[in-house]
Structure formats: C-alpha cells, structure tokens
C-alpha positions as protocol buffer text, in pm:
chain_id: "A"
residue {
  index: 1
  type: UNK
  ca { x: -793 y: -4393 z: -4839 }
}
residue {
  index: 2
  type: UNK
  ca { x: -931 y: -4190 z: -4538 }
}
residue {
  index: 3
  type: UNK
  ca { x: -714 y: -3912 z: -4356 }
}
residue {
  index: 4
  type: UNK
  ca { x: -503 y: -3961 z: -4095 }
}
residue {
  index: 5
  type: UNK
  ca { x: -653 y: -3871 z: -3732 }
}
residue {
  index: 6
  type: UNK
  ca { x: -331 y: -3987 z: -3539 }
}
residue {
  index: 7
  type: UNK
  ca { x: -66 y: -4240 z: -3474 }
}
residue {
  index: 8
  type: UNK
  ca { x: -43 y: -4532 z: -3227 }
}
residue {
  index: 9
  type: UNK
  ca { x: 285 y: -4680 z: -3103 }
}
residue {
  index: 10
  type: UNK
  ca { x: 315 y: -5050 z: -3101 }
}
residue {
  index: 11
  type: UNK
  ca { x: 450 y: -5192 z: -2786 }
}
residue {
  index: 12
  type: UNK
  ca { x: 808 y: -5273 z: -2726 }
}
residue {
  index: 13
  type: UNK
  ca { x: 921 y: -5647 z: -2847 }
}
residue {
  index: 14
  type: UNK
  ca { x: 1250 y: -5745 z: -2720 }
}
residue {
  index: 15
  type: UNK
  ca { x: 1435 y: -6050 z: -2877 }
}
residue {
  index: 16
  type: UNK
  ca { x: 1267 y: -6284 z: -2684 }
}
residue {
  index: 17
  type: UNK
  ca { x: 961 y: -6204 z: -2864 }
}
residue {
  index: 18
  type: UNK
  ca { x: 738 y: -6102 z: -2557 }
}
residue {
  index: 19
  type: UNK
  ca { x: 581 y: -5761 z: -2570 }
}
residue {
  index: 20
  type: UNK
  ca { x: 656 y: -5508 z: -2297 }
}
residue {
  index: 21
  type: UNK
  ca { x: 356 y: -5302 z: -2219 }
}
residue {
  index: 22
  type: UNK
  ca { x: 530 y: -5077 z: -1982 }
}
residue {
  index: 23
  type: UNK
  ca { x: 483 y: -4731 z: -2058 }
}
residue {
  index: 24
  type: UNK
  ca { x: 876 y: -4650 z: -2024 }
}
residue {
  index: 25
  type: UNK
  ca { x: 923 y: -4928 z: -2296 }
}
residue {
  index: 26
  type: UNK
  ca { x: 947 y: -4771 z: -2674 }
}
residue {
  index: 27
  type: UNK
  ca { x: 924 y: -4932 z: -3013 }
}
residue {
  index: 28
  type: UNK
  ca { x: 958 y: -4622 z: -3234 }
}
residue {
  index: 29
  type: UNK
  ca { x: 691 y: -4804 z: -3454 }
}
residue {
  index: 30
  type: UNK
  ca { x: 380 y: -4648 z: -3561 }
}
residue {
  index: 31
  type: UNK
  ca { x: 64 y: -4721 z: -3705 }
}
residue {
  index: 32
  type: UNK
  ca { x: -164 y: -4449 z: -3855 }
}
residue {
  index: 33
  type: UNK
  ca { x: -505 y: -4406 z: -3692 }
}
residue {
  index: 34
  type: UNK
  ca { x: -808 y: -4357 z: -3973 }
}
residue {
  index: 35
  type: UNK
  ca { x: -1173 y: -4370 z: -3936 }
}
residue {
  index: 36
  type: UNK
  ca { x: -1341 y: -4703 z: -3928 }
}
residue {
  index: 37
  type: UNK
  ca { x: -1458 y: -4818 z: -4243 }
}
residue {
  index: 38
  type: UNK
  ca { x: -1834 y: -4883 z: -4290 }
}
residue {
  index: 39
  type: UNK
  ca { x: -1983 y: -5214 z: -4179 }
}
residue {
  index: 40
  type: UNK
  ca { x: -1633 y: -5279 z: -3944 }
}
residue {
  index: 41
  type: UNK
  ca { x: -1675 y: -5391 z: -3608 }
}
residue {
  index: 42
  type: UNK
  ca { x: -1490 y: -5200 z: -3338 }
}
residue {
  index: 43
  type: UNK
  ca { x: -1498 y: -5123 z: -2960 }
}
residue {
  index: 44
  type: UNK
  ca { x: -1776 y: -4869 z: -2871 }
}
residue {
  index: 45
  type: UNK
  ca { x: -1501 y: -4681 z: -2668 }
}
residue {
  index: 46
  type: UNK
  ca { x: -1354 y: -4321 z: -2741 }
}
residue {
  index: 47
  type: UNK
  ca { x: -1007 y: -4313 z: -2873 }
}
residue {
  index: 48
  type: UNK
  ca { x: -799 y: -4020 z: -2698 }
}
residue {
  index: 49
  type: UNK
  ca { x: -464 y: -3885 z: -2708 }
}
residue {
  index: 50
  type: UNK
  ca { x: -226 y: -4040 z: -2449 }
}
residue {
  index: 51
  type: UNK
  ca { x: -47 y: -3738 z: -2407 }
}
residue {
  index: 52
  type: UNK
  ca { x: -294 y: -3449 z: -2398 }
}
residue {
  index: 53
  type: UNK
  ca { x: -636 y: -3613 z: -2372 }
}
residue {
  index: 54
  type: UNK
  ca { x: -740 y: -3466 z: -2732 }
}
residue {
  index: 55
  type: UNK
  ca { x: -1034 y: -3693 z: -2865 }
}
residue {
  index: 56
  type: UNK
  ca { x: -898 y: -3878 z: -3168 }
}
residue {
  index: 57
  type: UNK
  ca { x: -1209 y: -4068 z: -3294 }
}
residue {
  index: 58
  type: UNK
  ca { x: -1548 y: -4184 z: -3151 }
}
residue {
  index: 59
  type: UNK
  ca { x: -1479 y: -4561 z: -3178 }
}
residue {
  index: 60
  type: UNK
  ca { x: -1184 y: -4825 z: -3137 }
}
residue {
  index: 61
  type: UNK
  ca { x: -1050 y: -4690 z: -2797 }
}
residue {
  index: 62
  type: UNK
  ca { x: -895 y: -4715 z: -2582 }
}
residue {
  index: 63
  type: UNK
  ca { x: -520 y: -4672 z: -2704 }
}
residue {
  index: 64
  type: UNK
  ca { x: -292 y: -4626 z: -2432 }
}
residue {
  index: 65
  type: UNK
  ca { x: -10 y: -4561 z: -2682 }
}
residue {
  index: 66
  type: UNK
  ca { x: -213 y: -4317 z: -2889 }
}
residue {
  index: 67
  type: UNK
  ca { x: -139 y: -3980 z: -3037 }
}
residue {
  index: 68
  type: UNK
  ca { x: -314 y: -3688 z: -3173 }
}
residue {
  index: 69
  type: UNK
  ca { x: -139 y: -3544 z: -3504 }
}
residue {
  index: 70
  type: UNK
  ca { x: -11 y: -3245 z: -3283 }
}
residue {
  index: 71
  type: UNK
  ca { x: 123 y: -3482 z: -3009 }
}
residue {
  index: 72
  type: UNK
  ca { x: 290 y: -3705 z: -3255 }
}
residue {
  index: 73
  type: UNK
  ca { x: 491 y: -3452 z: -3449 }
}
residue {
  index: 74
  type: UNK
  ca { x: 597 y: -3304 z: -3119 }
}
residue {
  index: 75
  type: UNK
  ca { x: 693 y: -3667 z: -2995 }
}
residue {
  index: 76
  type: UNK
  ca { x: 856 y: -3704 z: -3333 }
}
residue {
  index: 77
  type: UNK
  ca { x: 1069 y: -3415 z: -3301 }
}
residue {
  index: 78
  type: UNK
  ca { x: 1179 y: -3506 z: -2933 }
}
residue {
  index: 79
  type: UNK
  ca { x: 1275 y: -3856 z: -3046 }
}
residue {
  index: 80
  type: UNK
  ca { x: 1478 y: -3716 z: -3330 }
}
residue {
  index: 81
  type: UNK
  ca { x: 1688 y: -3488 z: -3102 }
}
residue {
  index: 82
  type: UNK
  ca { x: 1759 y: -3839 z: -2900 }
}
residue {
  index: 83
  type: UNK
  ca { x: 1888 y: -3993 z: -3216 }
}
residue {
  index: 84
  type: UNK
  ca { x: 1551 y: -4230 z: -3256 }
}
residue {
  index: 85
  type: UNK
  ca { x: 1376 y: -4260 z: -3599 }
}
residue {
  index: 86
  type: UNK
  ca { x: 994 y: -4331 z: -3613 }
}
residue {
  index: 87
  type: UNK
  ca { x: 899 y: -4629 z: -3860 }
}
residue {
  index: 88
  type: UNK
  ca { x: 532 y: -4601 z: -4004 }
}
residue {
  index: 89
  type: UNK
  ca { x: 377 y: -4927 z: -4081 }
}
residue {
  index: 90
  type: UNK
  ca { x: 26 y: -4942 z: -4247 }
}
residue {
  index: 91
  type: UNK
  ca { x: -203 y: -5196 z: -4149 }
}
C-alpha cells in the first residue's frame, strides 16, 4: 500500500437514494487518496485540496470534496466538536 496523500468525502446520499452534490450537504464518509498504481488509467488533471488549494497529486482531479492531510485533520476536529464522526472507507 502507498502512503495516504489526502481524503475525499463521498457526496451525501439521503434515504431516497439520490446523491446531493451541493457543498452544504455532508456525508462524513471519507476515502483515502493514494498515488495511482502503475498502468492505471486516470484523468490528467491536478487534484487539489478543496479547502486550502494545496496540491495533493498530479493525476485524478478534479476532486471537489478532496482534503489534504492538514485540512482533513482540522475538519475532523471541527466536525467532532459539532458531534459528527468520520467514517474511513477503503475503495
């Protein structure tokens, strides 16, 4: 396994099953962002943090709900203070 470069939050999915892509809706479910494996096909777009604009990786963007490690930790603390817990899901 490669090192984790950041986290991407899944879109909120209410009971009716339709994803809500609005920036105000939160799912609190995150997937780790890792470097692409050799031979893997991906979008040739830079993936940047949605909070601070920090470069995460050179391929696989855009990721509108992506967080660098630093912003993810800050978001996790803030969400925990508001009574939310994060769930990390491997792909």
